[in-house]
N, C-alpha and C positions, 0 to 999 in steps of 0.2 A: 527375470529382468526387474530391477527395482523401479520405483516410481519416477525417480529423476531420469533414469535412462529412457523410460517410456515417454516421458514428456519431451525429452530432447529428440526422440524419434518422431513424435507428432509434429514438433516444430520444424523438422526438415520438410515436411509436407505442407505445413501451414505457418510459415515464419511470421506472418503478420497477425496471427490470432492473439488478441490481448489476453484471453482467458488462459491460454497455455503459458504465456509469460507470467501471468499472475499466479497460476498453480505452481510453477517452478519456484517463484519467489517464496511462496508459502512453504514449500517443501524444504528449501534451504533454511528458512527461518526455524522450522520445526527441528531440523537437524543441528541447529545452533551455529550455522555458518552465516552470521549476521552480515558480514561484508558482502557475500554473494547475494544474499536476500536484498540488501539495500541497493546494490547495483541494479538488480532486476526491477525493483520498485521504481528506481529513478529512471530507468529505461522506459518503463510504462508511462510515467508522467510526461516524459519528453515526447514519446511516439504515440501514445494513446491517452491524451489528457482528459478525455471524457470517461475513462474507466474509473468510476468514482471510488470503488472499494480500495483502490491503491492508496489513496490519501489517508484513509483511516489506519491501514496496516503499516504504512511507512511512518505515520505519526506515532503509533504505538512503539515501533522499533526505535525511533529516535528518542522517545520518552524513556524507554528502558535503558538506553545508552547514556541517559542523563543530559541529553541535549534539549532542554525544555523549550528554549526559544525557537529552535528549528521545528520541534514537534508542534508548537502552537501555530507556526507559519504554515505547516503542512495541513493542519486541521482547518485553518482559515481558507487556504486555497481550495480544499475539498468542499467546504461549505459553499463557496462561490460556484464551483462546478456543479454540485448537487442541485443548487437552486436553478442554474441555467438549464440543466437537462431534466429537471422535474423529478428527481429521485428523493422522495420524501423520507423513506426509511433511512437511507444513507445520510441524508441531511440531519435527521434526528440523532443518529449515532455520532456523527462528527461534532455536532453542537454539544452533546453530552460529554464527549471526550475532552473537548476544548475547555468547557466550563470546569470540569473536574480537575484538569491540570492547572488552570488559572488559579483555582482556589486551594490547591494542594500546598501545604505549608513547607514541604521539604525543599 
């Protein structure tokens, strides 16, 4: 059974577990199915807005798609959430990603 099948099986038992949704999004992203990954990340932001890691990874995905403004918005949202929930490590990563993108000349 591959990783995606395993995660889907786990989701049947724990459909509200944000980590399982996040892991599934990561797997889709690794496999290059950007659309499914993006849909899962967007689901997480809607249903589990305090799952801070989502903002960084969705921001990166949008950045890779060339959607700079959307990526910046995602990083900004993530920064706010990280500050609210007190996740300093995630806050630092999101701030760095946002600054890097803001000052990137492409």
